[in-house]
C-alpha positions in Angstrom: 0.0 0.0 0.0 1.2 3.5 -0.7 1.5 6.0 2.0 -1.4 8.4 2.2 -1.0 9.9 5.7 1.6 12.7 6.1 2.7 15.7 8.1 0.5 17.1 10.7 -2.1 14.4 10.1 0.5 11.8 11.2 1.5 13.7 14.3 -2.2 14.2 15.4 -2.9 10.5 14.8 0.1 9.3 16.8 -0.4 11.8 19.6 -4.2 11.2 19.9 -3.9 7.4 19.7 -1.1 7.3 22.3 -3.2 9.5 24.7 -6.2 7.2 24.3 -4.2 4.0 24.8 -2.4 5.5 27.8 -5.7 6.6 29.4 -7.2 3.2 28.8 -4.2 1.4 30.3 -4.3 3.6 33.4 -8.0 2.9 33.8 -9.0 6.5 33.5 -11.3 5.9 30.5 -13.3 2.7 29.8 -12.4 0.0 27.3 -13.4 2.2 24.4 -10.0 4.0 24.9 -8.3 1.0 23.3 -9.7 2.2 20.0 -6.7 4.6 20.1 -4.7 1.7 18.7 -6.3 2.4 15.3 -5.1 6.0 14.8 -1.8 5.2 16.5 -1.1 2.4 13.9 -2.3 4.4 10.9 0.0 7.2 12.0 3.0 5.0 12.5 2.6 3.1 9.3 1.5 6.1 7.3 -1.4 4.3 5.6 -5.1 4.8 6.3 -7.4 2.3 4.6 -10.4 4.7 4.9 -8.4 7.4 3.1 -7.7 5.0 0.3 -11.4 4.3 -0.1 -12.3 8.0 0.0 -9.5 9.0 -2.3 -7.8 11.3 0.3 -4.1 11.7 0.4 -2.3 14.1 2.9 1.1 12.7 2.1 3.3 15.2 0.2 5.0 12.4 -1.8 4.5 12.5 -5.6 1.7 10.4 -6.9 2.7 7.8 -9.4 
């Protein structure tokens, strides 16, 4: 899969996902906090399947 997540989008996904997972691990939020794994993973890998389906690309790389 080609990278379609870049820049600020990647930072927000990693930060938000890490916060949610951390809060869930600490027991501050309920089990729903583990959903933070999704944005964390998409930010780390740089690929969002939903972006691919919707035709969105925030990655500054050249399209080929």
